[in-house]
LUMROBA-893132 format. One line per field, with one value per atom (N, C-alpha, C): z, x, y; atom name. Coordinates in Angstrom, 2 decimals, padded with zeros to 5 digits. Atoms other than C-alpha are relative to their C-alpha. Layout:
residues N
zz	(Z, ...)
xx	(X, ...)
yy	(Y, ...)
atom	(CA, ...)
end
This chain:
residues 90
zz	(000.14, -000.12, 000.11, 000.18, -000.92, 000.94, -000.81, 001.64, -001.18, 000.92, 000.55, 000.57, 000.97, -001.04, -001.27, 001.08, -004.41, -000.63, 000.94, -007.32, -000.55, 000.19, -008.96, 000.69, -000.97, -006.17, 000.29, -000.07, -005.52, -001.51, 001.34, -009.46, -000.18, 000.16, -009.24, 001.01, -001.29, -006.08, -000.52, 000.79, -007.86, -000.99, 001.07, -010.86, 000.38, -000.43, -009.10, 000.58, -000.18, -007.16, -001.15, 001.26, -010.31, -000.90, 000.81, -012.34, 000.70, -000.85, -009.47, 000.57, -000.64, -007.42, -000.32, 000.29, -008.95, -001.28, 001.31, -012.39, -000.17, -000.17, -011.15, 000.47, -000.86, -009.37, -000.43, 000.93, -012.06, -001.35, 001.31, -015.21, -000.78, 001.09, -018.57, -000.19, 000.35, -018.99, 001.23, -001.25, -015.50, 000.05, -000.22, -015.98, -000.97, 000.74, -018.93, 000.36, -000.19, -017.48, 001.07, -000.99, -014.59, -000.67, 000.90, -017.10, -000.69, 000.62, -018.89, 001.11, -001.04, -015.30, 000.33, -000.56, -014.47, -000.93, 001.19, -018.13, 000.15, -000.50, -017.17, 000.65, -001.35, -014.06, -000.62, 000.87, -015.98, -001.20, 000.66, -018.54, 000.47, -000.68, -015.89, 000.70, -000.56, -014.18, -001.13, 000.61, -017.02, -000.13, 000.52, -017.88, 001.26, -000.97, -014.22, 000.19, -000.31, -014.27, -000.91, 001.23, -017.84, -000.29, -000.06, -017.36, -000.85, 000.84, -018.45, -001.36, 000.90, -020.26, -001.39, 000.95, -022.30, -001.41, 000.99, -023.58, -000.59, 000.68, -024.43, -001.03, 001.22, -026.49, -001.24, 001.13, -028.30, -000.71, 000.69, -028.85, -001.05, 000.92, -030.26, -001.08, 001.15, -032.53, -000.98, 000.43, -033.34, -001.21, 000.70, -034.44, -001.24, 001.15, -036.46, -001.12, 001.30, -038.69, -000.83, 000.40, -039.14, -000.33, 000.33, -039.73, 000.53, -000.96, -036.97, 000.98, -001.04, -034.44, 001.15, -001.22, -031.06, 001.20, -001.04, -028.13, -000.38, 000.20, -030.07, 000.51, -000.43, -029.71, 000.74, -000.65, -027.56, -000.50, 000.63, -028.19, -000.79, 000.21, -028.64, -001.26, 001.43, -031.09, -001.09, 000.74, -032.83, -000.86, 000.61, -033.20, -001.02, 000.80, -034.31, -001.22, 001.33, -037.18, -000.75, 001.00, -038.51, -000.45, 000.40, -038.27, -001.48, 001.46, -040.74, -000.95, 001.35, -043.05, -000.60, 000.66, -043.31, -000.56, 000.46, -043.86, -001.30, 001.39, -046.51, -000.73, 000.80, -048.36, 000.30, -000.25, -047.49, 000.37)
xx	(000.94, 000.15, 001.18, -000.53, 001.08, -000.29, 000.02, 001.56, -000.63, 000.61, -000.67, 000.73, 000.84, -000.17, 000.43, -000.14, 000.05, 000.59, -000.48, 002.13, -000.86, 001.07, -000.63, -000.76, 000.96, -002.56, 001.14, -001.10, 001.03, 000.17, -000.01, 001.50, -001.18, 001.43, -002.28, 000.27, -000.29, -001.54, 000.87, -001.40, 001.51, -000.42, 000.90, -000.30, -000.91, 001.37, -003.24, 000.64, -000.42, -000.95, 000.62, -001.07, 001.30, -000.94, 000.61, -001.68, -001.30, 001.06, -003.99, 000.64, -000.80, -001.87, 001.10, -000.61, 001.18, 000.24, 000.01, 000.58, -000.33, 001.25, -001.82, 001.18, -001.17, 001.47, 000.80, -001.47, 004.10, -000.69, 000.48, 004.08, 001.56, -001.26, 006.36, 000.22, -001.07, 008.89, -000.20, 000.45, 008.33, -001.29, 001.05, 004.57, -000.09, -000.40, 005.50, 000.51, -000.74, 007.75, -000.78, 000.61, 005.02, -001.05, 001.02, 002.45, 000.59, -000.86, 004.91, 000.27, -000.35, 005.75, -001.44, 001.02, 002.02, -000.41, 000.26, 001.46, 000.92, -000.77, 004.36, -000.82, 000.49, 002.81, -001.29, 001.09, -000.26, 000.43, -000.43, 001.44, 000.78, -000.40, 003.27, -000.95, 000.96, 000.10, -000.59, 000.41, -001.38, 000.66, -000.50, 001.31, 000.00, 000.15, 001.01, -000.88, 001.39, -002.47, -000.16, 000.54, -002.27, 001.14, -001.00, 001.37, -000.22, -000.16, 001.89, -001.06, 001.46, -001.69, 000.49, -000.15, -000.78, 001.40, -000.95, 002.57, -000.42, 000.64, 001.26, -000.71, 000.63, -001.08, 000.41, -001.12, 001.47, 000.85, -001.28, 003.79, -001.18, 000.42, 001.02, -000.70, 000.25, -000.49, 001.30, -001.16, 002.98, 000.69, -000.43, 003.66, -001.11, 001.16, 000.83, 000.00, -000.20, 001.29, 001.89, -001.19, 004.87, -000.04, 000.24, 003.52, 000.63, -001.25, 005.90, -001.19, 000.36, 005.02, -000.46, 000.29, 003.82, 000.94, -000.42, 005.84, 001.61, -001.73, 009.76, 000.42, -000.81, 010.48, -000.83, 000.87, 009.33, -000.38, 001.04, 007.38, 001.20, -000.82, 010.58, 000.97, -000.56, 012.54, -001.23, 000.85, 009.24, -000.06, -000.12, 009.06, 001.12, -001.18, 012.49, -000.18, 000.27, 011.71, -000.95, 001.07, 008.69, 000.73, -000.76, 010.82, 000.56, -000.87, 013.18, -000.45, 000.56, 010.76, -000.82, 000.18, 009.28, 001.25, -001.14, 012.56, 000.10, -000.27, 012.91, -000.82, 001.23, 009.62, -000.93, 000.95, 008.25, -001.72)
yy	(-001.09, -000.07, 001.54, -001.93, 003.94, 000.46, -001.22, 006.40, 001.29, -001.10, 009.41, 001.41, 000.04, 011.58, -000.80, 000.87, 009.65, 001.04, -000.68, 010.79, 001.22, -000.41, 011.69, 001.35, -001.24, 014.01, 001.57, -000.53, 015.50, 001.31, -001.17, 016.99, 000.55, -000.96, 018.11, 001.23, -001.39, 019.99, 000.93, -001.23, 021.67, 000.91, -000.61, 022.41, 000.88, -000.92, 023.79, 001.21, -001.42, 026.26, 000.36, -000.64, 027.20, 000.49, -000.79, 027.99, 001.01, -001.42, 029.77, 000.91, -001.48, 031.47, 000.53, -000.69, 032.03, 000.68, -000.08, 032.43, 001.71, -001.51, 035.62, 000.97, -001.08, 037.00, 000.35, -000.45, 037.14, 000.92, -001.22, 039.14, -000.74, 000.18, 038.43, -001.04, 001.25, 036.06, -001.17, 001.33, 034.15, -000.14, 000.35, 034.20, -001.26, 001.74, 031.96, -001.30, 001.08, 029.96, -000.76, 000.65, 029.41, -000.89, 000.56, 028.06, -000.95, 001.69, 025.57, -000.84, 000.84, 024.30, -000.58, 000.57, 024.00, -001.34, 000.97, 022.24, -001.07, 000.99, 019.95, -001.04, 000.85, 018.88, -000.65, 000.66, 018.03, -001.23, 001.22, 016.11, -001.20, 001.05, 014.18, -000.91, 000.31, 013.81, -001.12, 001.13, 012.07, -001.23, 001.50, 009.67, -000.55, 000.51, 009.01, -001.00, 000.72, 007.99, -001.24, 001.17, 005.97, -000.62, 000.68, 004.96, -001.59, 001.13, 001.14, -000.36, 000.60, 000.66, 001.10, -000.54, 003.74, -000.22, 000.87, 002.14, -001.15, 001.33, -001.17, 000.46, -000.24, 000.51, 000.61, -000.65, 002.73, -001.07, 000.89, 000.08, -001.51, 001.03, -002.62, 000.93, -000.50, 000.37, 000.27, -000.16, 000.84, -001.57, 001.44, -002.88, -000.30, 000.26, -003.07, 001.24, -001.44, 000.41, -000.89, 000.04, -001.27, -001.44, 001.77, -005.06, -000.82, 000.73, -006.50, -000.59, 000.70, -008.87, 000.82, -000.96, -007.38, -000.79, 000.53, -007.86, 000.18, 000.01, -007.74, 001.03, -001.33, -004.08, 001.04, -000.68, -001.75, 001.72, -000.77, 001.66, 000.85, -000.67, 003.45, -000.18, 000.80, 001.18, 000.01, -000.54, 001.20, 001.19, -001.52, 005.06, 000.40, -000.39, 005.03, -000.73, 001.03, 002.27, 000.36, -000.47, 003.98, 001.60, -000.92, 007.40, 000.03, 000.77, 005.64, -000.04, 000.39, 004.26, 001.48, -001.21, 007.93, 000.65, -000.81, 009.74, -001.10, 000.38, 007.13, -000.17, 000.10, 007.51, -001.05, 001.24, 004.32, 000.23)
atom	(N, CA, C, N, CA, C, N, CA, C, N, CA, C, N, CA, C, N, CA, C, N, CA, C, N, CA, C, N, CA, C, N, CA, C, N, CA, C, N, CA, C, N, CA, C, N, CA, C, N, CA, C, N, CA, C, N, CA, C, N, CA, C, N, CA, C, N, CA, C, N, CA, C, N, CA, C, N, CA, C, N, CA, C, N, CA, C, N, CA, C, N, CA, C, N, CA, C, N, CA, C, N, CA, C, N, CA, C, N, CA, C, N, CA, C, N, CA, C, N, CA, C, N, CA, C, N, CA, C, N, CA, C, N, CA, C, N, CA, C, N, CA, C, N, CA, C, N, CA, C, N, CA, C, N, CA, C, N, CA, C, N, CA, C, N, CA, C, N, CA, C, N, CA, C, N, CA, C, N, CA, C, N, CA, C, N, CA, C, N, CA, C, N, CA, C, N, CA, C, N, CA, C, N, CA, C, N, CA, C, N, CA, C, N, CA, C, N, CA, C, N, CA, C, N, CA, C, N, CA, C, N, CA, C, N, CA, C, N, CA, C, N, CA, C, N, CA, C, N, CA, C, N, CA, C, N, CA, C, N, CA, C, N, CA, C, N, CA, C, N, CA, C, N, CA, C, N, CA, C, N, CA, C, N, CA, C, N, CA, C, N, CA, C, N, CA, C, N, CA, C, N, CA, C, N, CA, C, N, CA, C, N, CA, C)
end
């Protein structure tokens, strides 16, 4: 059992703080950086929620597009293979 707060809850709290309190209290370039930091927290929050299921789905889709058997290569390797084929004009 994992203690609370979870990583998801922590990222959500940080993003909320950045977007509600800090964003309004800053200006210019710093305001932009606060907005970017909030967005990064939201991205990490989604990744923490979706996790392995998203990785599995991406791997399955890439293998299907490339016509390869599932489970032989991970999503990164399959993405690189797809990029290579696109660059080659396939």
